[in-house]
C-alpha positions as CSV (number, residue, x, y, z in Angstrom):
1,M,88.7,-18.9,-8.7
2,Y,91.2,-17.4,-6.3
3,V,90.6,-16.5,-2.6
4,G,93.0,-14.3,-0.6
5,T,92.8,-13.5,3.1
6,L,94.7,-11.2,5.4
7,S,94.7,-11.1,9.2
8,F,96.1,-8.1,10.9
9,D,97.2,-8.1,14.5
10,L,97.1,-4.5,15.7
11,L,98.3,-2.7,18.8
12,L,96.2,0.4,19.4
13,G,97.6,3.7,20.8
14,D,96.3,5.5,23.8
15,V,93.0,3.6,24.2
16,H,91.3,3.3,27.6
17,S,87.9,1.8,26.7
18,L,86.2,-0.5,24.2
19,K,84.3,2.6,22.9
20,E,87.6,4.3,22.1
21,K,88.8,1.1,20.5
22,R,85.7,0.9,18.3
23,S,86.3,4.5,17.2
24,L,89.7,3.5,15.8
25,V,88.9,0.1,14.4
26,R,85.6,0.8,12.6
27,P,87.0,3.5,10.3
28,I,89.8,1.1,9.2
29,V,87.4,-1.7,8.4
30,A,85.1,0.7,6.6
31,E,87.9,2.2,4.5
32,L,89.1,-1.3,3.5
33,Q,85.6,-2.2,2.4
34,R,85.0,1.0,0.6
35,K,88.3,1.4,-1.2
36,Y,89.0,-2.2,-2.1
37,A,85.6,-4.0,-2.1
38,V,86.8,-6.7,0.3
39,S,84.9,-8.3,3.1
40,A,86.4,-7.1,6.4
41,A,85.6,-7.3,10.1
42,E,87.2,-7.2,13.5
43,V,87.7,-10.9,14.2
44,G,89.7,-11.1,17.3
45,H,90.7,-9.5,20.6
46,Q,87.3,-8.0,21.0
47,E,87.6,-8.0,24.8
48,L,91.0,-6.2,24.9
49,H,91.2,-2.4,24.8
50,R,94.6,-2.0,23.2
51,R,94.6,-5.0,20.7
52,S,92.6,-5.8,17.7
53,E,92.6,-8.4,14.9
54,I,91.1,-7.4,11.6
55,G,90.4,-10.1,9.0
56,L,89.6,-9.6,5.3
57,A,88.9,-11.8,2.3
58,L,88.7,-11.3,-1.4
59,V,87.5,-13.6,-4.2
60,S,88.5,-13.0,-7.9
61,G,89.0,-14.9,-11.1
62,D,92.5,-13.4,-11.5
63,A,95.4,-14.3,-9.1
64,G,97.3,-11.1,-9.9
65,H,94.3,-9.0,-8.9
66,V,94.0,-10.8,-5.6
67,T,97.7,-10.3,-4.9
68,D,97.6,-6.6,-5.9
69,V,94.5,-5.9,-3.7
70,L,96.0,-7.7,-0.7
71,D,99.2,-5.7,-1.1
72,R,97.3,-2.4,-1.2
73,C,95.2,-3.4,1.9
74,E,98.4,-4.2,3.8
75,R,100.0,-0.9,2.9
76,L,96.8,1.0,4.0
77,V,96.7,-0.6,7.4
78,A,100.5,-0.3,7.9
79,A,100.3,3.5,7.1
80,R,97.7,4.2,9.8
81,P,99.5,6.3,12.5
82,E,97.0,5.4,15.3
83,V,97.8,1.7,15.2
84,E,101.0,-0.4,15.2
85,L,100.9,-3.4,12.9
86,L,102.3,-6.3,14.9
87,S,101.9,-9.0,12.3
88,V,100.1,-9.9,9.1
89,R,99.0,-13.4,8.1
90,R,98.3,-13.9,4.4
91,R,96.7,-16.9,2.8
92,F,96.1,-17.5,-0.9
93,H,94.0,-20.3,-2.3
94,G,93.8,-21.1,-6.0
95,D,92.0,-23.5,-8.3
96,D,94.7,-26.2,-7.9
97,D,94.4,-26.4,-4.1
98,A,92.9,-29.6,-2.8
C-alpha cells in the first residue's frame, strides 16, 4: 500500500472576504476530487482572507500511480490563474516505512 499527500500553500488574488475566498477555494477542491479521485479539503489559514492551505491524500497499490496523480494535482493547482502557489509539500509513504 502506498499513500501520497500534498499540501498547497496558496496566496489568493483580490479577495476581501471569507465568502470570496470560499468561492475561489471550493472549486479547486472539487475539481481535484472529481478529476483525480483524491481526498481534498481546505486544511489551513481558514481565518485569513488571502491565504489558503489545501491538503489532499491518495492511497493506491501502485507507487507509480500515486506519483503520477500527485504530479497531475500539483500541475492543476499551479495552473490556476486566480491563485499563486507559494509552496507545495509532498509526502510519500510505502510498505517499507516503519
